[in-house]
C-alpha positions in Angstrom: 122.2 50.7 107.7 125.3 51.2 108.7 127.0 52.4 105.3 123.8 54.7 105.2 124.5 56.3 108.5 128.7 56.5 107.2 127.0 58.2 103.9 124.9 61.0 105.6 127.8 62.0 108.3 129.9 62.4 105.3 127.3 64.5 103.2 125.8 66.4 106.0 128.5 66.4 108.9 132.2 66.3 106.5 134.1 68.1 109.4 132.9 66.3 112.5 135.5 64.0 112.6 134.4 62.0 116.0 131.2 61.4 114.6 132.3 60.1 111.0 135.3 58.0 113.2 132.2 56.4 115.3 130.7 55.5 112.1 133.7 54.4 110.8 134.5 52.0 113.8 131.1 50.4 113.8 131.2 49.5 110.6 134.8 48.3 111.0 133.4 45.9 114.2 130.8 44.4 111.9 133.1 43.6 109.3 135.1 41.8 111.6 131.9 39.8 112.9 131.4 38.8 109.7 134.9 37.9 108.7 135.3 40.8 106.0 138.6 41.4 107.5 140.3 43.9 105.0 137.4 45.8 104.8 137.1 46.0 108.7 140.7 47.0 108.9 140.6 49.9 105.8 137.4 51.3 108.2 139.4 51.3 111.2 142.4 52.6 109.5 140.2 55.7 108.0 138.8 56.2 111.0 142.4 56.5 113.2 143.5 59.2 110.8 140.6 61.2 111.7 141.0 61.1 115.4 144.4 61.7 115.2 144.3 65.3 114.2 147.0 67.4 116.2 144.0 69.9 116.6 142.1 67.7 118.9 143.4 64.3 119.1 140.7 62.1 121.0 143.0 59.9 122.8 139.9 57.4 124.3 139.2 56.9 120.6 142.5 56.4 119.4 142.9 53.7 122.2 139.6 51.9 121.0 140.8 52.0 117.2 144.2 50.5 117.9 142.5 47.8 120.3 140.4 47.1 117.2 142.9 46.8 114.6 144.7 44.4 116.6 141.3 42.4 117.0 141.3 42.3 113.3 144.6 40.0 113.3 143.8 38.4 116.0 140.8 37.4 114.2 143.0 36.5 111.0 145.5 34.6 113.7 148.2 37.2 112.8 148.9 37.3 116.6 152.5 39.0 115.5 151.1 41.6 113.9 148.5 42.3 116.5 150.8 42.2 119.4 151.9 45.8 119.0 148.6 47.3 117.9 146.9 45.9 121.2 150.0 47.2 123.2 150.1 50.3 122.0 146.3 50.9 122.4 146.6 49.5 125.9 149.7 52.1 126.8 147.5 54.8 125.4 144.6 54.3 127.1 146.4 54.1 130.4 147.4 57.6 129.7 144.3 58.9 128.7 142.0 61.5 130.7 139.6 60.8 132.1 140.2 57.2 133.2 137.8 54.7 131.7 138.8 51.4 133.8 136.2 49.2 131.8 138.1 50.0 129.0 141.4 49.8 130.5 140.4 46.0 131.4 138.8 45.3 127.9 142.0 46.4 126.9 144.1 44.4 129.1 141.9 41.3 127.9 142.6 42.0 124.3 146.0 41.9 124.5 145.8 38.7 126.7 144.4 36.8 124.1 146.8 38.1 121.8 149.5 37.1 123.9 147.8 33.5 124.4 148.1 32.9 120.6 151.5 33.6 121.2 152.0 31.0 123.7 152.7 33.8 126.2 150.4 32.3 128.9 152.0 33.8 131.6 152.0 37.3 130.9 148.2 36.7 129.5 147.4 35.3 132.8 148.8 38.3 134.8 146.6 40.6 132.4 143.2 38.6 132.9 143.9 38.6 136.6 144.5 42.6 136.7 141.6 43.0 134.2 139.1 41.3 136.2 139.0 43.1 139.5 138.3 46.5 137.6 135.6 45.0 135.7 134.2 43.5 139.0 134.0 46.9 140.5 130.9 47.0 138.7 129.4 43.7 138.2 126.0 43.9 136.3 127.2 46.7 134.3 130.2 44.9 133.3 129.2 41.7 132.8 129.2 40.8 129.4 133.0 41.9 129.5 133.2 39.5 132.8 132.3 36.8 130.7 134.7 37.4 128.5 137.7 38.0 130.3 136.3 34.4 132.5 136.2 32.8 129.0 139.4 33.8 127.7 141.6 32.7 131.3 139.2 29.4 131.4 141.2 29.2 127.7 144.1 30.1 129.0 144.2 27.2 131.9 142.9 24.9 129.9 145.8 25.4 127.3 148.0 24.8 130.3 146.5 21.5 131.3 144.9 23.1 134.5 141.4 21.4 133.5 139.7 21.7 136.7 140.1 25.5 137.1 139.1 25.7 133.3 135.6 24.3 133.6 135.0 26.3 136.1 135.6 29.6 134.7 134.1 28.7 131.6 130.6 27.4 132.9 130.7 30.6 134.6 131.2 32.6 131.4 128.4 30.7 129.8 125.8 31.6 132.3 127.0 35.2 132.3 127.0 35.6 128.3 123.7 33.9 128.3 122.3 36.1 130.5 123.6 39.1 129.2 123.5 38.4 125.4 120.5 35.3 125.0 121.4 31.8 124.6 121.2 32.2 121.1 124.3 34.6 120.7 127.3 33.2 118.8 129.5 34.9 121.7 127.9 32.1 123.7 129.3 29.7 121.1 132.9 30.5 122.0 132.6 29.6 125.3 130.9 26.3 124.9 133.6 25.6 122.4 136.5 26.4 124.8 134.7 24.3 127.1 134.0 21.2 124.6 138.2 21.4 123.8 138.4 20.9 127.6 136.4 17.7 128.0 138.4 16.8 124.9 141.6 17.0 126.5 140.2 14.7 129.6 139.4 12.4 126.5 135.1 12.9 127.3 134.8 12.6 123.5 130.6 12.3 124.2 130.4 15.4 126.2 133.0 17.5 123.9 130.7 16.6 120.8 127.6 18.1 123.0 129.1 21.1 123.5 131.0 21.7 119.9 127.7 20.9 118.5 125.7 23.4 120.6 128.4 26.1 119.3 128.1 24.9 115.8 124.5 25.6 116.0 124.7 29.0 117.3 127.4 30.0 114.9 125.7 28.5 111.5 122.4 30.2 112.9 124.0 34.0 113.4 127.0 33.7 111.4 126.3 31.4 108.3 127.6 27.9 107.6 130.9 29.5 106.1 131.9 31.8 108.4 135.3 30.4 110.0 134.0 30.4 113.6 131.4 27.9 112.1 133.9 25.8 110.6 136.5 25.7 113.5 133.7 24.6 115.7 132.3 22.0 113.0 135.8 20.8 112.7 136.2 20.4 116.2 133.0 18.8 116.4 133.6 16.0 113.7 136.9 15.2 115.5 135.0 14.9 119.0 132.4 12.7 117.0 135.0 10.1 115.9 136.9 10.3 118.9 133.7 9.2 120.7 133.8 6.3 119.1 137.3 5.5 119.2 140.7 6.0 121.2 141.4 9.7 119.8 144.7 11.7 120.1 144.7 14.2 122.7 145.8 17.7 121.2 145.2 21.5 121.5 142.8 22.6 118.9 142.1 26.4 117.9 139.4 28.1 119.5 136.6 29.1 117.1 137.1 32.9 118.4 
């Protein structure tokens, strides 16, 4: 359907740069979710070329596309390549008019998640803590974005051994994501997986395995058995299930995000 929309826009509205860029951005987002990363990046880059036209630059759309380009590389775990893209998007958003605090907070959370991948955890924590008050100005409208920020901040604390705070935030993230997205959405699985990681760190392997199993089920249903998120969560489940039967070495594991 997105390809059909893009083809229609190209045929009927060839001079409507923003319309074409929006169609390409939507296609890029779906390609990212399906782990078609090269295709998604190409769509974003084509959209960026359209909206960077000197005659009518759209700074918010440009910021969003840099955000999304960083997200593609984050999903590939190319954190070093993702960082400058995300930083550029955030810098452009801060200067864009009129202000968009929701989008600004989303940019901050996205950059923070990349910084966590680079083990720059303190800078990441600062960005999460700065973003949350912006989102909480409209708690109902921004409920999903708040859930994402709480999930990522909880994962940050989990990596640093602050288990009690991590559990508190991740439980809230699961609740918010379930309420806003539904209990079967794969993004709920991301937070369940991260919550499982905290319990695994605490050597509560049966509890961790239970949470990982729920994450696997959600990802398999929505994304298929061979999606990278599904494989990561299944790997985590297998390790925790083995550890539930015997003592296991506790060491950090990747998120399925």
